[in-house]
C-alpha positions as CSV (number, residue, x, y, z in Angstrom):
1,M,32.6,28.5,-9.2
2,A,30.2,27.5,-12.0
3,E,32.3,24.4,-12.7
4,D,32.4,23.4,-9.0
5,T,28.6,23.8,-8.9
6,S,28.1,21.6,-12.0
7,D,30.4,19.0,-10.6
8,R,28.4,18.9,-7.3
9,D,25.1,18.7,-9.2
10,M,26.4,15.9,-11.4
11,S,27.7,14.0,-8.4
12,K,24.3,14.4,-6.7
13,M,22.5,13.2,-9.8
14,N,24.7,10.1,-9.9
15,R,24.1,9.4,-6.2
16,N,20.3,9.7,-6.8
17,R,20.4,7.3,-9.7
18,T,22.4,4.8,-7.6
19,G,19.9,5.1,-4.8
20,Q,17.0,4.7,-7.1
21,G,18.6,1.6,-8.6
22,A,19.1,0.1,-5.2
23,L,15.4,0.8,-4.3
24,M,14.3,-0.7,-7.5
25,F,16.4,-3.8,-6.9
26,V,14.9,-4.2,-3.4
27,A,11.4,-3.7,-4.6
28,A,11.9,-6.3,-7.3
29,G,13.0,-8.8,-4.7
30,L,10.0,-8.0,-2.5
31,L,7.7,-8.5,-5.4
32,G,9.1,-11.9,-6.2
33,L,10.6,-10.7,-9.5
34,S,14.1,-11.6,-8.6
35,A,13.9,-14.7,-10.9
36,C,16.6,-13.5,-13.3
37,K,14.8,-15.5,-16.0
38,G,12.4,-12.6,-16.4
39,T,15.2,-10.2,-17.3
40,Q,17.3,-12.6,-19.4
41,D,16.9,-13.2,-23.1
42,T,16.3,-16.9,-22.5
43,P,12.6,-17.7,-23.2
44,V,10.6,-19.2,-20.4
45,E,10.0,-22.4,-22.3
46,A,13.7,-23.0,-22.9
47,D,14.3,-22.8,-19.2
48,T,11.5,-25.2,-18.4
49,Y,12.6,-27.8,-20.9
50,S,16.3,-27.6,-19.9
51,S,15.6,-27.7,-16.1
52,L,12.5,-29.7,-15.5
53,V,12.1,-32.0,-18.6
54,S,14.6,-34.5,-19.9
55,E,15.4,-35.2,-23.5
56,R,13.0,-38.2,-23.3
57,G,10.2,-36.2,-21.7
58,E,10.7,-37.2,-18.1
59,I,9.2,-34.5,-15.9
60,S,11.0,-33.6,-12.7
61,F,9.4,-31.9,-9.7
62,P,11.1,-28.5,-9.0
63,A,13.7,-29.1,-6.3
64,D,13.3,-25.6,-4.8
65,F,9.4,-25.6,-4.8
66,P,7.6,-23.4,-3.7
67,D,10.4,-20.9,-4.5
68,G,9.6,-19.2,-7.8
69,F,5.9,-20.1,-7.7
70,R,2.8,-18.3,-6.5
71,F,-0.5,-19.6,-5.2
72,I,-3.3,-19.0,-7.8
73,G,-6.3,-20.8,-6.3
74,S,-7.8,-23.8,-4.5
75,W,-10.6,-26.3,-4.5
76,A,-12.5,-27.9,-1.6
77,V,-13.8,-31.3,-2.6
78,A,-16.9,-32.4,-0.6
79,G,-16.7,-35.6,1.4
80,E,-18.5,-37.5,4.1
81,G,-19.6,-34.9,6.6
82,G,-17.4,-32.1,5.4
83,V,-14.4,-31.6,3.1
84,A,-12.5,-34.6,1.8
85,D,-9.7,-33.0,0.0
86,I,-8.2,-29.5,-0.5
87,H,-6.5,-28.9,-3.8
88,S,-4.0,-26.0,-3.9
89,V,-2.7,-24.9,-7.2
90,Y,0.5,-22.9,-8.0
91,A,2.1,-21.4,-11.1
92,R,5.2,-19.3,-11.9
93,P,4.6,-15.5,-11.8
94,S,5.7,-15.2,-15.5
95,D,3.2,-17.8,-16.6
96,V,0.4,-16.0,-14.7
97,D,1.4,-12.7,-16.3
98,A,1.4,-14.3,-19.7
99,F,-2.1,-15.8,-19.2
100,R,-3.5,-12.5,-17.9
101,Q,-2.3,-10.8,-21.1
102,A,-3.2,-13.5,-23.7
103,G,-5.8,-15.7,-22.1
104,R,-3.8,-18.8,-22.5
105,F,-0.7,-20.4,-20.9
106,P,2.6,-20.0,-22.9
107,D,4.7,-22.9,-24.1
108,G,6.7,-24.1,-21.2
109,A,4.2,-22.9,-18.5
110,V,4.2,-25.0,-15.3
111,L,1.3,-25.8,-13.1
112,I,1.5,-27.7,-9.8
113,K,-1.4,-29.0,-7.7
114,E,-1.0,-30.2,-4.1
115,V,-3.8,-32.5,-3.0
116,S,-4.1,-32.5,0.8
117,A,-6.3,-34.2,3.4
118,S,-8.3,-31.8,5.5
119,R,-9.4,-31.3,9.1
120,G,-12.3,-29.2,10.3
121,A,-13.9,-27.8,13.4
122,K,-16.4,-25.2,14.5
123,H,-15.1,-21.6,14.5
124,T,-16.7,-18.3,15.2
125,T,-17.5,-18.0,11.5
126,G,-19.0,-21.5,11.4
127,E,-17.6,-24.9,10.3
128,A,-14.2,-24.4,8.8
129,F,-11.7,-26.8,7.2
130,W,-8.0,-26.5,6.5
131,P,-5.3,-28.7,4.7
132,T,-3.2,-31.2,6.6
133,D,-1.1,-34.0,5.1
134,T,-0.2,-34.0,1.4
135,K,-1.9,-36.9,-0.4
136,T,-0.3,-36.4,-3.8
137,W,1.2,-33.9,-6.2
138,F,0.2,-33.3,-9.8
139,M,2.3,-31.3,-12.3
140,M,1.5,-30.1,-15.9
141,V,4.0,-28.6,-18.4
142,K,2.6,-26.7,-21.4
143,D,3.7,-28.2,-24.7
144,A,2.6,-26.2,-27.7
145,K,5.0,-28.0,-30.1
146,G,4.1,-31.7,-29.6
147,R,7.6,-32.6,-28.5
148,F,7.1,-36.1,-27.1
149,G,4.5,-37.8,-29.3
150,D,5.6,-41.3,-28.3
151,N,5.6,-40.6,-24.6
152,P,2.4,-41.8,-22.8
153,L,2.7,-38.9,-20.3
154,W,2.5,-36.2,-23.1
155,G,-0.5,-35.3,-25.1
156,D,-3.3,-32.8,-25.8
157,G,-0.9,-29.9,-25.4
158,W,0.6,-30.8,-22.0
159,G,3.0,-33.0,-20.2
160,W,1.3,-34.7,-17.2
161,A,2.9,-36.0,-14.1
162,Q,2.0,-37.3,-10.6
163,F,4.5,-37.5,-7.8
164,D,4.9,-39.6,-4.6
165,P,4.0,-37.3,-1.7
166,A,6.8,-38.8,0.4
167,D,9.4,-38.6,-2.3
168,T,8.8,-36.0,-5.1
169,T,11.7,-37.4,-7.1
170,R,9.5,-40.4,-7.8
171,Q,7.1,-39.9,-10.7
172,I,4.2,-42.4,-10.3
173,A,1.9,-41.7,-13.3
174,T,2.2,-44.1,-16.3
175,D,-0.4,-42.9,-18.8
176,Y,-1.8,-39.3,-18.8
177,K,-5.2,-40.3,-20.1
178,T,-5.9,-42.7,-17.3
179,D,-3.8,-41.3,-14.4
180,C,-4.2,-37.5,-14.9
181,Q,-6.4,-36.2,-17.7
182,S,-9.7,-37.9,-16.7
183,C,-10.4,-35.3,-14.0
184,H,-9.8,-32.5,-16.5
185,I,-12.3,-33.6,-19.2
186,P,-15.0,-31.1,-18.2
187,A,-12.3,-28.4,-18.7
188,Q,-11.4,-29.5,-22.2
189,D,-12.6,-26.2,-23.8
190,N,-10.3,-24.3,-21.4
191,D,-7.2,-26.1,-22.6
192,W,-7.8,-28.8,-19.9
193,I,-7.5,-26.2,-17.0
194,Y,-10.2,-25.1,-14.7
195,T,-9.1,-21.5,-15.1
196,Y,-12.3,-20.0,-13.6
197,A,-11.2,-21.4,-10.2
198,Y,-8.0,-19.4,-10.1
199,P,-8.6,-15.8,-9.3
200,A,-4.9,-14.9,-9.9
201,L,-5.5,-15.5,-13.7
202,G,-7.8,-12.5,-13.9
203,P,-10.9,-11.9,-16.0
204,R,-9.5,-13.9,-19.0
205,G,-9.8,-17.0,-16.8
206,Q,-13.5,-16.6,-16.1
207,V,-14.7,-18.5,-19.2
208,N,-16.7,-21.7,-19.7
209,L,-18.1,-21.8,-16.1
210,P,-20.2,-24.9,-15.4
211,E,-23.9,-24.5,-16.0
212,G,-25.7,-23.9,-12.7
213,A,-22.6,-23.0,-10.8
214,K,-23.7,-21.7,-7.4
215,T,-22.2,-20.3,-4.2
216,A,-21.6,-22.9,-1.5
217,A,-24.4,-21.4,0.6
218,M,-26.9,-22.2,-2.2
219,T,-25.9,-25.8,-2.5
220,P,-27.8,-28.1,0.0
221,D,-25.2,-30.9,-0.2
222,A,-22.1,-28.7,-0.4
223,A,-20.7,-30.3,2.7
224,G,-21.2,-33.8,1.4
225,H,-24.5,-34.5,3.1
226,E,-27.3,-36.1,1.2
227,A,-29.6,-33.5,-0.2
228,S,-32.6,-35.7,-0.3
229,A,-33.6,-39.2,0.8
230,A,-35.4,-41.6,-1.5
231,T,-38.6,-42.8,0.1
232,D,-40.4,-44.7,-2.6
233,G,-37.5,-47.1,-3.4
234,K,-37.7,-46.3,-7.1
235,G,-35.7,-44.0,-9.3
236,D,-36.8,-41.8,-12.2
237,P,-35.0,-42.6,-15.5
238,A,-35.6,-39.1,-16.9
239,A,-34.1,-37.4,-13.8
240,G,-31.4,-40.1,-13.9
241,K,-30.4,-39.1,-17.5
242,L,-29.9,-35.5,-16.3
243,A,-27.9,-36.6,-13.3
244,F,-25.8,-39.0,-15.5
245,E,-25.0,-36.2,-18.0
246,T,-23.9,-34.0,-15.1
247,T,-21.9,-36.6,-13.1
248,C,-20.9,-39.5,-15.3
249,V,-20.7,-38.5,-19.0
250,A,-17.1,-37.1,-18.7
251,C,-15.9,-40.7,-18.4
252,H,-18.6,-42.9,-19.6
253,S,-20.4,-43.3,-23.0
254,T,-23.8,-44.8,-23.5
255,V,-22.9,-46.1,-27.0
256,A,-22.2,-49.8,-27.0
257,G,-18.5,-50.6,-27.4
258,K,-17.4,-46.9,-27.2
259,G,-15.1,-46.7,-24.2
260,G,-13.3,-43.6,-23.0
261,V,-11.7,-42.9,-19.6
262,G,-14.2,-45.5,-18.4
263,P,-16.2,-48.2,-20.2
264,S,-19.4,-47.8,-22.1
265,L,-22.4,-48.3,-19.8
266,A,-24.7,-49.5,-22.6
267,G,-26.3,-52.8,-21.3
268,V,-24.5,-52.5,-18.0
269,A,-27.6,-53.5,-15.9
270,G,-27.4,-57.2,-15.2
271,R,-24.0,-57.6,-16.7
272,K,-21.0,-59.2,-14.9
273,A,-18.5,-56.5,-13.9
274,G,-15.5,-56.1,-16.1
275,T,-16.9,-57.9,-19.1
276,G,-18.2,-55.1,-21.3
277,P,-16.7,-55.0,-24.9
278,G,-14.2,-52.5,-26.1
279,Y,-12.5,-51.6,-22.8
280,A,-9.5,-52.8,-20.9
281,Y,-10.8,-53.2,-17.3
282,S,-8.6,-53.3,-14.2
283,P,-7.9,-56.7,-12.7
284,E,-9.8,-55.7,-9.6
285,M,-12.9,-55.1,-11.6
286,T,-12.6,-58.1,-13.8
287,N,-12.0,-60.5,-10.9
288,S,-14.5,-58.9,-8.5
289,G,-17.3,-61.5,-9.2
290,V,-19.8,-58.7,-9.0
291,T,-23.0,-58.6,-11.1
292,W,-24.5,-55.2,-11.8
293,T,-27.8,-55.6,-10.1
294,P,-29.6,-52.3,-9.2
295,E,-28.5,-52.8,-5.6
296,N,-24.8,-53.3,-6.6
297,L,-24.9,-50.3,-9.0
298,A,-26.2,-48.1,-6.2
299,K,-23.5,-49.3,-3.8
300,H,-20.8,-48.7,-6.3
301,L,-22.1,-45.2,-7.0
302,E,-22.3,-44.4,-3.3
303,K,-18.8,-45.7,-2.4
304,P,-16.8,-46.5,-5.5
305,K,-13.5,-46.7,-3.6
306,E,-14.8,-49.2,-1.2
307,F,-17.3,-51.4,-3.0
308,I,-14.6,-52.9,-5.4
309,P,-11.3,-51.9,-3.7
310,G,-8.6,-50.9,-6.2
311,N,-10.8,-50.2,-9.2
312,R,-10.0,-47.1,-11.2
313,M,-13.2,-45.3,-10.6
314,G,-12.4,-45.4,-6.9
315,N,-9.3,-43.3,-7.5
316,L,-10.9,-40.9,-10.1
317,F,-14.2,-40.4,-8.4
318,P,-13.6,-41.4,-4.7
319,N,-16.5,-39.5,-3.2
320,G,-19.1,-41.1,-5.3
321,V,-22.7,-39.8,-5.7
322,R,-23.7,-38.6,-2.2
323,D,-27.4,-37.9,-2.8
324,S,-29.5,-41.1,-2.5
325,R,-32.2,-39.8,-4.9
326,H,-29.6,-39.1,-7.5
327,R,-28.1,-42.6,-7.1
328,M,-31.5,-44.2,-7.6
329,D,-32.3,-42.1,-10.5
330,I,-29.0,-42.9,-12.3
331,V,-29.5,-46.6,-11.6
332,A,-33.0,-46.4,-13.1
333,Y,-31.6,-44.6,-16.2
334,L,-28.8,-47.2,-16.6
335,G,-31.5,-49.9,-16.7
336,T,-32.9,-48.3,-19.8
337,L,-29.6,-48.5,-21.7
338,K,-29.5,-51.5,-24.0
C-alpha cells in the first residue's frame, strides 16, 4: 500500500510540473517573450548583425515588423494650426530590458521610428490629433564596435537608415550626418537618443532633459500658433541670440568658415544664398538667386520648406520658427554676425 501511495504521489507531482510548465509557456507567449532569442545562447547583437545587417553594413527593415517590437514612446511635432507630424518609436523588448538595467542600449540594439501625418478634430476632451499615413521610417542599430568605418551610414556608435514608406525594402539615406543625425544633435549626450521621451525605458532614461521643458498646457504656441506678434517691425539682437541658441545652434555655427550640419551663419546678412565659405550647399540653395536681406531671412525662417523648395533645411526643420517675434529677433541677431 505504501508503494502504491508513493507512486500515486509521484505521478501527481509530475502532472503538476507538466501543468505548471504549460502555464509558464502560455504566460511567456502572452507577455511577448516567445522570441526564442531570449532563451538561446546567441547574443542579441549576433542575431541583429546576421539578420538585419549585411557584411557591407547595409541595414534591412525587419520583414515581420511590428512583430518582436514594443512601442516605447512618441512625439507630436507642432505645425500650422495643430500637429504636423507624429513620431512613434519602437524597440525590441530585450533592448528595452537591457537599457532599464544598464542605462544604455546594448550592442546590436534596434530602434525604429515611424513618422506619420496627423489629423485632428474637437473631442469631448478638447482638440485631439492622431496619426494617419506613414511619411517615412527611420531605423538605428547600435554599433559599439565600430564595424563599418568606411560606410557613410555608420558612425558615432550607430548604424543609421531611412526607408521609403511605400517600400521598406528600399533604403533611401545616403549619409547619416546629413540625412539622419542632424535631428539628434541635441541628444548627443544621451548617445544620440531622446531617451527622456520614452517612458518604457524607465527612470534611467530621464536624463539630460532640455532646459525649460514644460507641459504642453504651459506652452503658448504648443499647437503651432504664433505666441506673439511683432508690432514695432524691429527685432532685438540680444533676444535673438537666445532664440538662436535654442533653435539654430544645433546645426549652425557663428564662426566664419566653420560648417556643420548647416553652414556657418557668420556674415550671412546681405550675402547671396549658397555662397558662404567652407560648406557644400545643395544645388537648390546655390541656384536660388536669393540674397539674404532681412525680409528674405524672415521668410526662410518662417517657411524653410517653401521659400527655397528642395533645400536641406526644409527637410530637417520643415516647421520653421512659428513665432514672428522670435523670427525678427533672430534676424536682428544674424545682422550682428560679421
